[in-house]
DOZALUM-923160 format. One record per residue (C-alpha): x, y, z negated; residue in one letter; residue number from 0. Coordinates in Angstrom, 2 decimals, padded with zeros to 5 digits. Each point is the difference from the previous one (the first is absolute). Example, Ala and Ser with C-alpha at 12.3 -4.5 7.8 and 13.67 -1.06 7.14 Angstrom:
! residues 2
X 012.30 Y -004.50 Z -007.80 type A seq 0 .
X 001.37 Y 003.44 Z 000.66 type S seq 1 .
//
This chain:
! residues 359
X -000.03 Y 000.03 Z -000.02 type M seq 0 .
X 001.50 Y 003.27 Z 001.04 type A seq 1 .
X 000.61 Y 002.82 Z -002.55 type I seq 2 .
X -002.18 Y 003.02 Z 000.48 type S seq 3 .
X 001.85 Y 003.58 Z -000.15 type P seq 4 .
X -002.39 Y 000.98 Z -002.60 type D seq 5 .
X 001.08 Y -003.06 Z -002.23 type V seq 6 .
X 003.52 Y 001.05 Z 000.30 type L seq 7 .
X -000.98 Y 003.50 Z -000.92 type A seq 8 .
X -001.77 Y -001.32 Z -003.11 type S seq 9 .
X 003.07 Y -002.00 Z -001.00 type A seq 10 .
X 002.12 Y 002.90 Z 000.28 type L seq 11 .
X -002.14 Y 001.98 Z -002.11 type Q seq 12 .
X 000.39 Y -002.69 Z -002.67 type E seq 13 .
X 003.75 Y 000.10 Z 000.31 type L seq 14 .
X 000.93 Y 003.53 Z 000.34 type M seq 15 .
X -000.05 Y 000.69 Z -003.87 type P seq 16 .
X 002.67 Y -002.65 Z -000.37 type K seq 17 .
X 002.06 Y 001.44 Z 002.92 type Y seq 18 .
X -000.21 Y 003.37 Z -001.57 type S seq 19 .
X 001.71 Y -001.42 Z -003.12 type E seq 20 .
X 002.60 Y -001.39 Z 002.37 type M seq 21 .
X 000.89 Y 003.49 Z 000.95 type F seq 22 .
X 000.31 Y 001.41 Z -003.45 type T seq 23 .
X 002.43 Y -002.90 Z -000.80 type Q seq 24 .
X 002.11 Y 000.89 Z 003.17 type W seq 25 .
X 000.24 Y 003.59 Z -000.97 type H seq 26 .
X 000.64 Y 000.68 Z -003.65 type P seq 27 .
X -000.70 Y 003.68 Z 000.09 type V seq 28 .
X -003.53 Y -000.56 Z 001.08 type L seq 29 .
X -000.43 Y -002.74 Z -002.41 type Q seq 30 .
X 000.91 Y 002.05 Z -002.99 type R seq 31 .
X -002.13 Y 002.99 Z 001.22 type V seq 32 .
X -003.08 Y -002.29 Z 000.27 type V seq 33 .
X 000.66 Y -001.91 Z -003.21 type L seq 34 .
X 000.52 Y 003.29 Z -001.86 type K seq 35 .
X -003.47 Y 001.00 Z 000.81 type G seq 36 .
X 001.14 Y 002.99 Z 002.36 type N seq 37 .
X -001.64 Y -001.62 Z 002.94 type F seq 38 .
X -003.18 Y 001.80 Z 000.68 type S seq 39 .
X -002.56 Y -000.35 Z 002.96 type R seq 40 .
X -001.27 Y 003.42 Z 000.72 type N seq 41 .
X -002.30 Y 001.65 Z 002.41 type V seq 42 .
X 001.42 Y 003.38 Z 000.78 type L seq 43 .
X -001.96 Y 003.08 Z 000.89 type T seq 44 .
X 002.58 Y 000.93 Z 002.51 type G seq 45 .
X 002.60 Y -001.64 Z 002.04 type P seq 46 .
X 002.68 Y 000.30 Z -002.76 type Y seq 47 .
X 000.51 Y 000.01 Z -003.75 type R seq 48 .
X 001.13 Y 002.77 Z -002.11 type E seq 49 .
X 001.53 Y -000.21 Z -003.31 type F seq 50 .
X 001.41 Y 002.76 Z -002.48 type N seq 51 .
X 003.61 Y 000.35 Z -001.02 type V seq 52 .
X 000.53 Y 002.34 Z -002.94 type V seq 53 .
X 003.42 Y 001.56 Z -000.38 type T seq 54 .
X -000.35 Y 001.94 Z -003.12 type D seq 55 .
X -002.32 Y 000.65 Z -002.99 type G seq 56 .
X -003.11 Y 001.94 Z 000.31 type P seq 57 .
X 000.59 Y 002.72 Z -002.78 type G seq 58 .
X 002.50 Y 001.69 Z -002.01 type Q seq 59 .
X 001.14 Y 000.17 Z -003.61 type V seq 60 .
X -000.11 Y 003.21 Z -002.24 type T seq 61 .
X 002.53 Y 000.34 Z -003.02 type H seq 62 .
X -002.00 Y 001.43 Z -002.93 type V seq 63 .
X 002.22 Y 001.93 Z -002.25 type V seq 64 .
X -002.04 Y 002.97 Z -001.57 type S seq 65 .
X -003.35 Y -001.26 Z 000.70 type G seq 66 .
X -000.98 Y 002.87 Z 002.35 type S seq 67 .
X 001.42 Y -001.53 Z 003.00 type E seq 68 .
X -002.28 Y -000.27 Z 003.12 type L seq 69 .
X -000.33 Y -003.47 Z 000.98 type I seq 70 .
X 000.90 Y -000.56 Z 003.69 type G seq 71 .
X -002.33 Y -002.30 Z 002.06 type G seq 72 .
X -001.24 Y -000.59 Z 003.30 type G seq 73 .
X 000.11 Y -002.89 Z 002.17 type R seq 74 .
X 003.09 Y -000.62 Z 002.02 type R seq 75 .
X -000.47 Y -001.38 Z 003.52 type Q seq 76 .
X 002.66 Y -002.71 Z 000.05 type N seq 77 .
X -001.80 Y -002.82 Z 001.96 type A seq 78 .
X 000.82 Y -001.18 Z 003.41 type Q seq 79 .
X -002.01 Y -002.40 Z 002.08 type R seq 80 .
X 001.59 Y -002.81 Z 001.80 type G seq 81 .
X -001.78 Y -002.03 Z 002.57 type N seq 82 .
X 000.24 Y -003.35 Z 001.71 type T seq 83 .
X -001.69 Y -001.67 Z 002.81 type Y seq 84 .
X -000.87 Y -003.48 Z 000.67 type A seq 85 .
X 001.00 Y -001.88 Z 003.25 type P seq 86 .
X -002.78 Y -002.12 Z 001.63 type R seq 87 .
X 001.68 Y -003.11 Z 001.62 type M seq 88 .
X -001.64 Y -002.85 Z 001.76 type I seq 89 .
X 001.96 Y -003.34 Z 000.72 type Y seq 90 .
X -002.07 Y -001.83 Z 002.90 type A seq 91 .
X 000.66 Y -003.39 Z 001.30 type Y seq 92 .
X -001.87 Y -002.24 Z 002.19 type D seq 93 .
X -001.12 Y -003.57 Z -000.41 type V seq 94 .
X -000.76 Y -001.91 Z 003.35 type P seq 95 .
X -003.39 Y -001.35 Z 000.16 type A seq 96 .
X 001.56 Y -003.21 Z 001.45 type K seq 97 .
X 001.81 Y -000.55 Z -003.38 type D seq 98 .
X -003.30 Y 000.42 Z -001.93 type L seq 99 .
X -001.76 Y -002.35 Z 002.48 type A seq 100 .
X 002.55 Y -002.75 Z -000.30 type E seq 101 .
X 000.20 Y 000.28 Z -003.82 type A seq 102 .
X -002.07 Y -002.18 Z -002.26 type S seq 103 .
X -000.01 Y -000.66 Z -003.83 type G seq 104 .
X 001.94 Y 001.71 Z -002.78 type E seq 105 .
X 003.55 Y -001.12 Z 001.15 type Q seq 106 .
X -000.57 Y 001.85 Z 003.38 type D seq 107 .
X -001.35 Y 002.97 Z -001.81 type M seq 108 .
X 002.89 Y 000.13 Z -002.35 type G seq 109 .
X 002.44 Y -000.21 Z 003.07 type Q seq 110 .
X -001.58 Y 002.87 Z 001.71 type I seq 111 .
X 000.00 Y 002.03 Z -003.27 type I seq 112 .
X 003.80 Y -000.86 Z -000.19 type K seq 113 .
X 000.66 Y 000.90 Z 003.83 type S seq 114 .
X -002.11 Y 003.29 Z 000.14 type Y seq 115 .
X -001.27 Y 001.98 Z -003.13 type P seq 116 .
X 002.67 Y -001.22 Z -002.53 type E seq 117 .
X 002.96 Y 001.00 Z 002.30 type L seq 118 .
X -001.79 Y 003.19 Z 000.90 type A seq 119 .
X -000.21 Y 001.03 Z -003.61 type L seq 120 .
X 003.56 Y -001.01 Z -000.76 type S seq 121 .
X 001.29 Y 002.12 Z 002.94 type D seq 122 .
X -002.11 Y 003.02 Z -001.03 type F seq 123 .
X 001.59 Y -000.35 Z -003.67 type H seq 124 .
X 003.36 Y -000.26 Z 001.28 type E seq 125 .
X -000.36 Y 003.02 Z 002.19 type R seq 126 .
X -001.35 Y 001.99 Z -003.24 type L seq 127 .
X 002.85 Y -001.17 Z -002.04 type A seq 128 .
X 002.50 Y 001.38 Z 002.55 type D seq 129 .
X -001.86 Y 003.11 Z 000.33 type Q seq 130 .
X -000.16 Y 000.78 Z -003.81 type T seq 131 .
X 003.48 Y -000.58 Z -000.90 type V seq 132 .
X 001.93 Y 001.15 Z 003.09 type V seq 133 .
X -002.58 Y 001.70 Z 002.35 type G seq 134 .
X 000.46 Y -002.24 Z 003.16 type N seq 135 .
X -003.08 Y -002.09 Z -000.22 type G seq 136 .
X -001.02 Y -000.91 Z 003.71 type T seq 137 .
X -003.29 Y 001.68 Z 000.86 type D seq 138 .
X -000.69 Y 001.04 Z -003.74 type V seq 139 .
X 001.78 Y 003.38 Z 000.07 type G seq 140 .
X -003.03 Y 001.65 Z -001.65 type G seq 141 .
X 000.53 Y -001.81 Z -003.32 type F seq 142 .
X 002.00 Y 001.78 Z -002.92 type L seq 143 .
X 003.77 Y -000.61 Z -000.03 type T seq 144 .
X 002.46 Y 000.29 Z -002.85 type F seq 145 .
X 002.77 Y 000.81 Z 002.44 type N seq 146 .
X 000.66 Y 003.90 Z 000.02 type G seq 147 .
X 002.33 Y -000.42 Z 003.13 type D seq 148 .
X -003.17 Y -000.57 Z 002.06 type T seq 149 .
X -003.61 Y 001.01 Z 000.30 type T seq 150 .
X -003.32 Y -001.67 Z 000.02 type Y seq 151 .
X -003.23 Y 001.31 Z 001.76 type S seq 152 .
X -003.28 Y -000.99 Z -001.60 type P seq 153 .
X -002.07 Y 002.72 Z 001.82 type D seq 154 .
X 002.10 Y 000.50 Z 003.07 type G seq 155 .
X 002.31 Y 002.63 Z -001.82 type T seq 156 .
X 003.46 Y -001.14 Z -001.13 type A seq 157 .
X 000.53 Y 000.06 Z -003.92 type R seq 158 .
X 003.26 Y -000.43 Z -001.69 type D seq 159 .
X 000.69 Y -003.31 Z -001.76 type G seq 160 .
X -000.19 Y 000.28 Z -003.84 type I seq 161 .
X 003.62 Y -000.54 Z -001.21 type F seq 162 .
X 002.63 Y 002.37 Z 001.01 type E seq 163 .
X 003.67 Y -000.87 Z -000.10 type F seq 164 .
X 001.43 Y 003.13 Z -001.44 type A seq 165 .
X 000.44 Y 001.53 Z -003.46 type A seq 166 .
X -003.09 Y 001.55 Z -001.48 type T seq 167 .
X 001.12 Y 003.59 Z 000.67 type T seq 168 .
X 000.53 Y -000.85 Z 003.73 type A seq 169 .
X -003.24 Y -001.70 Z 000.81 type Q seq 170 .
X -001.83 Y 002.10 Z 002.40 type T seq 171 .
X -002.67 Y -002.48 Z 001.59 type D seq 172 .
X -003.70 Y 000.42 Z -000.11 type T seq 173 .
X -001.71 Y -002.86 Z -001.64 type V seq 174 .
X -003.78 Y -000.37 Z -000.24 type H seq 175 .
X -000.24 Y 003.57 Z 001.29 type G seq 176 .
X 002.14 Y 001.45 Z -002.72 type L seq 177 .
X 003.63 Y 001.44 Z 000.64 type V seq 178 .
X 002.52 Y -001.80 Z -002.48 type K seq 179 .
X 001.66 Y 002.03 Z -002.68 type S seq 180 .
X 003.32 Y 000.90 Z 002.05 type G seq 181 .
X -001.90 Y 001.53 Z 003.08 type G seq 182 .
X -001.36 Y 003.54 Z 000.44 type A seq 183 .
X -003.00 Y 000.38 Z -002.14 type G seq 184 .
X 000.35 Y -003.30 Z -001.34 type G seq 185 .
X -002.13 Y -001.52 Z -002.88 type V seq 186 .
X 001.96 Y -000.10 Z -003.19 type T seq 187 .
X 000.63 Y -003.66 Z -000.97 type G seq 188 .
X -001.21 Y -001.55 Z 003.38 type W seq 189 .
X 003.01 Y -002.20 Z 000.88 type H seq 190 .
X 001.27 Y -003.55 Z -000.61 type N seq 191 .
X 002.87 Y -000.98 Z -002.14 type Q seq 192 .
X 003.29 Y -000.91 Z 002.35 type Y seq 193 .
X 003.12 Y -001.97 Z -000.89 type G seq 194 .
X 002.92 Y -000.96 Z 002.16 type L seq 195 .
X 002.14 Y -003.03 Z -000.91 type I seq 196 .
X 003.68 Y -000.03 Z 000.87 type T seq 197 .
X 000.07 Y -003.71 Z -000.24 type S seq 198 .
X -002.10 Y -002.32 Z -002.23 type M seq 199 .
X 003.06 Y -001.35 Z -001.80 type G seq 200 .
X 001.25 Y 003.53 Z -000.83 type T seq 201 .
X -003.12 Y 002.05 Z -000.93 type D seq 202 .
X -003.07 Y -001.99 Z 001.18 type G seq 203 .
X -001.64 Y -000.89 Z -003.41 type R seq 204 .
X 000.93 Y 003.56 Z -001.32 type R seq 205 .
X -001.78 Y 001.86 Z 002.97 type I seq 206 .
X -002.91 Y -002.35 Z -000.07 type M seq 207 .
X -000.46 Y 000.70 Z -003.79 type R seq 208 .
X 000.45 Y 003.64 Z 000.46 type R seq 209 .
X -002.67 Y 000.16 Z 002.67 type E seq 210 .
X -002.33 Y -002.29 Z -002.05 type Y seq 211 .
X 000.32 Y 002.32 Z -003.02 type F seq 212 .
X -000.40 Y 003.18 Z 001.95 type R seq 213 .
X -003.16 Y -001.25 Z 001.59 type A seq 214 .
X -001.23 Y -001.13 Z -003.46 type G seq 215 .
X 000.57 Y 003.43 Z -001.53 type R seq 216 .
X -002.28 Y 001.83 Z 002.56 type Q seq 217 .
X -003.08 Y 000.09 Z -002.21 type G seq 218 .
X -002.21 Y -001.83 Z -002.73 type S seq 219 .
X -002.74 Y -000.79 Z 002.45 type K seq 220 .
X 001.80 Y -002.83 Z 001.59 type F seq 221 .
X 001.57 Y -001.20 Z -003.35 type D seq 222 .
X 000.80 Y -003.50 Z 001.37 type K seq 223 .
X 002.53 Y 001.55 Z 002.49 type G seq 224 .
X 001.59 Y -002.11 Z 002.81 type I seq 225 .
X -001.68 Y -003.41 Z 000.04 type D seq 226 .
X 000.89 Y -001.28 Z 003.51 type L seq 227 .
X 003.04 Y 000.14 Z 002.06 type M seq 228 .
X 000.59 Y -001.17 Z 003.60 type L seq 229 .
X 003.40 Y -000.45 Z 001.60 type G seq 230 .
X 001.43 Y -001.24 Z 003.19 type D seq 231 .
X 001.75 Y -003.56 Z -000.18 type E seq 232 .
X 003.59 Y 001.29 Z -000.33 type A seq 233 .
X -000.81 Y 002.53 Z -002.77 type S seq 234 .
X -002.01 Y -002.71 Z -001.76 type Y seq 235 .
X 002.60 Y -002.67 Z 000.10 type L seq 236 .
X 002.74 Y 002.42 Z -000.94 type N seq 237 .
X -001.97 Y 000.79 Z -003.12 type Y seq 238 .
X -000.36 Y -003.68 Z -000.77 type L seq 239 .
X 003.69 Y -000.51 Z 000.32 type E seq 240 .
X 000.77 Y 003.01 Z -002.38 type D seq 241 .
X -002.46 Y -001.70 Z -002.40 type L seq 242 .
X 002.40 Y -003.04 Z 000.21 type D seq 243 .
X 002.65 Y 002.00 Z -001.86 type D seq 244 .
X -002.25 Y 000.81 Z -002.89 type H seq 245 .
X -001.90 Y -003.11 Z -000.62 type V seq 246 .
X 001.52 Y -003.26 Z -001.58 type R seq 247 .
X -001.50 Y -002.95 Z 001.70 type V seq 248 .
X -000.52 Y -002.97 Z -002.35 type Q seq 249 .
X 000.08 Y -002.75 Z 002.52 type S seq 250 .
X 001.94 Y 000.00 Z 003.33 type V seq 251 .
X -002.86 Y -001.74 Z 001.68 type E seq 252 .
X -002.38 Y 002.78 Z -000.72 type N seq 253 .
X -000.29 Y 003.46 Z 001.06 type D seq 254 .
X -001.28 Y 002.97 Z -002.06 type H seq 255 .
X -001.73 Y 001.37 Z 003.04 type I seq 256 .
X -003.72 Y -001.04 Z 000.74 type P seq 257 .
X -000.14 Y -002.63 Z 002.58 type G seq 258 .
X -003.02 Y 001.34 Z 001.67 type K seq 259 .
X 000.57 Y 003.22 Z 001.87 type I seq 260 .
X -003.23 Y 001.38 Z -000.50 type R seq 261 .
X 000.48 Y -000.09 Z -003.68 type E seq 262 .
X 002.45 Y 002.72 Z 000.39 type G seq 263 .
X 002.46 Y 000.78 Z -002.62 type V seq 264 .
X -000.09 Y 002.59 Z -002.98 type K seq 265 .
X 001.76 Y 003.35 Z 000.23 type F seq 266 .
X -000.90 Y 001.53 Z -003.52 type L seq 267 .
X -003.69 Y -000.04 Z -000.10 type Q seq 268 .
X -000.37 Y -000.06 Z 003.76 type A seq 269 .
X -000.54 Y -002.96 Z 002.25 type D seq 270 .
X 002.45 Y 000.00 Z 002.84 type F seq 271 .
X -000.84 Y -001.82 Z 003.22 type F seq 272 .
X 001.88 Y -000.77 Z 003.07 type L seq 273 .
X -002.11 Y 001.42 Z 002.79 type E seq 274 .
X 000.98 Y -001.58 Z 003.42 type D seq 275 .
X -001.93 Y 002.76 Z 001.82 type A seq 276 .
X 002.82 Y 002.47 Z -001.07 type I seq 277 .
X 002.33 Y -000.18 Z 003.04 type D seq 278 .
X 002.86 Y 002.49 Z -000.81 type I seq 279 .
X 000.90 Y 000.05 Z 003.57 type T seq 280 .
X -003.16 Y 001.85 Z 000.81 type A seq 281 .
X 000.61 Y 002.85 Z -002.30 type F seq 282 .
X 001.98 Y 003.25 Z 001.09 type N seq 283 .
X 002.98 Y 001.12 Z -001.61 type G seq 284 .
X 003.48 Y -001.70 Z -000.41 type G seq 285 .
X 000.07 Y -003.62 Z 000.56 type A seq 286 .
X -003.74 Y -000.34 Z -000.55 type G seq 287 .
X 000.48 Y 001.78 Z -003.33 type R seq 288 .
X 001.72 Y -002.92 Z -001.29 type N seq 289 .
X -002.81 Y -001.67 Z -001.56 type G seq 290 .
X -003.49 Y 001.43 Z -001.27 type V seq 291 .
X -001.69 Y -000.54 Z -003.56 type I seq 292 .
X -003.21 Y 001.51 Z -000.67 type Y seq 293 .
X -001.13 Y 000.66 Z -003.46 type G seq 294 .
X -003.89 Y 000.38 Z -000.59 type L seq 295 .
X -002.16 Y 001.05 Z -002.84 type A seq 296 .
X -003.01 Y -001.68 Z 001.24 type T seq 297 .
X -002.35 Y 001.74 Z -002.08 type S seq 298 .
X 000.80 Y 003.10 Z 001.89 type S seq 299 .
X -000.95 Y -001.55 Z 003.28 type W seq 300 .
X -003.82 Y -000.38 Z 001.22 type H seq 301 .
X -001.35 Y -001.76 Z 002.99 type A seq 302 .
X -003.78 Y 000.24 Z 001.49 type Y seq 303 .
X -002.02 Y -001.37 Z 002.70 type T seq 304 .
X -002.81 Y 001.46 Z 002.14 type L seq 305 .
X -003.09 Y -001.84 Z 001.29 type G seq 306 .
X -003.51 Y -001.14 Z -001.12 type H seq 307 .
X -001.36 Y -002.70 Z 002.10 type D seq 308 .
X 002.07 Y -003.27 Z 000.19 type A seq 309 .
X -001.67 Y -001.00 Z 003.31 type Q seq 310 .
X 000.19 Y 003.41 Z 001.77 type K seq 311 .
X 002.81 Y 002.39 Z -000.81 type E seq 312 .
X 001.09 Y -002.31 Z -002.82 type T seq 313 .
X 001.27 Y 000.88 Z -003.37 type K seq 314 .
X 003.57 Y 000.56 Z 001.23 type G seq 315 .
X 002.19 Y -002.65 Z -001.68 type F seq 316 .
X 001.09 Y -002.58 Z 002.45 type F seq 317 .
X -003.80 Y -000.83 Z 000.74 type D seq 318 .
X -000.89 Y -002.41 Z 002.85 type S seq 319 .
X -002.35 Y 001.26 Z 002.54 type R seq 320 .
X -001.41 Y -001.99 Z 002.90 type G seq 321 .
X -000.42 Y -001.98 Z 002.17 type P seq 322 .
X -000.42 Y 002.22 Z 003.31 type F seq 323 .
X -000.30 Y -001.64 Z 003.32 type R seq 324 .
X 002.60 Y 001.54 Z 002.23 type I seq 325 .
X -001.43 Y 000.79 Z 003.36 type P seq 326 .
X 001.06 Y -001.82 Z 002.92 type D seq 327 .
X 002.12 Y -002.56 Z -002.29 type Q seq 328 .
X -000.94 Y -003.21 Z -001.55 type D seq 329 .
X 001.18 Y 001.31 Z -003.47 type A seq 330 .
X -001.11 Y 001.55 Z -003.27 type F seq 331 .
X 001.73 Y 002.90 Z -001.63 type R seq 332 .
X 000.39 Y 000.22 Z -003.71 type Y seq 333 .
X 001.37 Y 002.96 Z -002.01 type E seq 334 .
X 001.69 Y 000.73 Z -003.19 type L seq 335 .
X -000.63 Y 003.49 Z -001.21 type V seq 336 .
X 002.04 Y 002.09 Z -002.34 type L seq 337 .
X -000.95 Y 003.51 Z -000.94 type Y seq 338 .
X 002.27 Y 000.67 Z -003.04 type M seq 339 .
X 002.11 Y 002.82 Z -001.26 type G seq 340 .
X 002.62 Y 000.24 Z -002.72 type M seq 341 .
X 001.46 Y 003.10 Z -001.83 type H seq 342 .
X 002.12 Y 000.72 Z -003.00 type C seq 343 .
X -000.98 Y 002.79 Z -002.35 type V seq 344 .
X 003.56 Y 000.36 Z -001.64 type Q seq 345 .
X 002.76 Y -000.82 Z 002.23 type P seq 346 .
X 002.30 Y 001.27 Z -002.77 type R seq 347 .
X -000.76 Y -003.15 Z -002.07 type C seq 348 .
X 001.53 Y -002.17 Z 002.75 type N seq 349 .
X 003.57 Y -000.28 Z 001.51 type F seq 350 .
X 001.77 Y -001.25 Z 002.93 type V seq 351 .
X 003.69 Y -001.13 Z -000.04 type I seq 352 .
X 002.38 Y -000.64 Z 002.91 type E seq 353 .
X 003.46 Y -001.57 Z 000.00 type G seq 354 .
X -000.97 Y -003.38 Z -001.86 type G seq 355 .
X 001.09 Y -002.31 Z 003.01 type S seq 356 .
X 003.66 Y 000.91 Z -000.64 type I seq 357 .
X 001.49 Y -002.61 Z -002.58 type P seq 358 .
//
């Protein structure tokens, strides 16, 4: 008995929640944002989201000495408004009607799912991972990128990546519509922390600790500080080798490093992960910046999706839509729809470090 295109669509609806979990496992930053409760599904009144950035207190203090002083008051206008746009992306793939006609039973259904939607979703995830940490995801250039060496275009207009590879006083990019603190008319405190490692064995741990603590001192609102770190393979392995010099291993048959790479390793109170998507050769700067390590205070990051009807415009989080008969072809089209944006409300609570790939 052949498999109906609608039956395949129903099977996808049942499996998509599990596939979404697969995505959060692949990309630790989204996993932490979702699990911390900062993932919200919003219906915006306009094409973008705005948020307030307060750069100073709203009032002033009067020192009373004689008791006859006039108390200074009034409200100081110290709020800036950042904005973020969500890109709408559709991954479309076609399933030949011939394959559906020849398929029968659960085994054939499982094979079709492995051959088409499962691979499509995995490909979509891989592209987004590349885009987020490097900014070179194929056909997903509208999604936010951490890499300040490049731009992303959620609404067709180029926007700077979040992390700038420069001292805080020299950061001049415009992030979320606000000029960083080193630029002309820049917003006070609107910058990320930055560190440059000479070599991991020389000053690597010192620079990592310095930027970790600098980010953690930026305010009480995000008191947990840096809780997630992502590094390229060379930087991650150099850090592990540096740990070897400081840890006494009780048995030569065991290793103090976690055996499962997705368990990560602790750096102070943060979980440090090797992120395959960080390809340092894709970065600008000397020798691909000689390694890149991102440090994130995930409570300062927010994500949101747009959409109402799961069957029409979809709710925007890797939702499956279809089937649609393709005119003049014996095939049905299915779509994965992502309408999602991310933004950081306090870049100064986060850091980027380069140079870690040098032993």
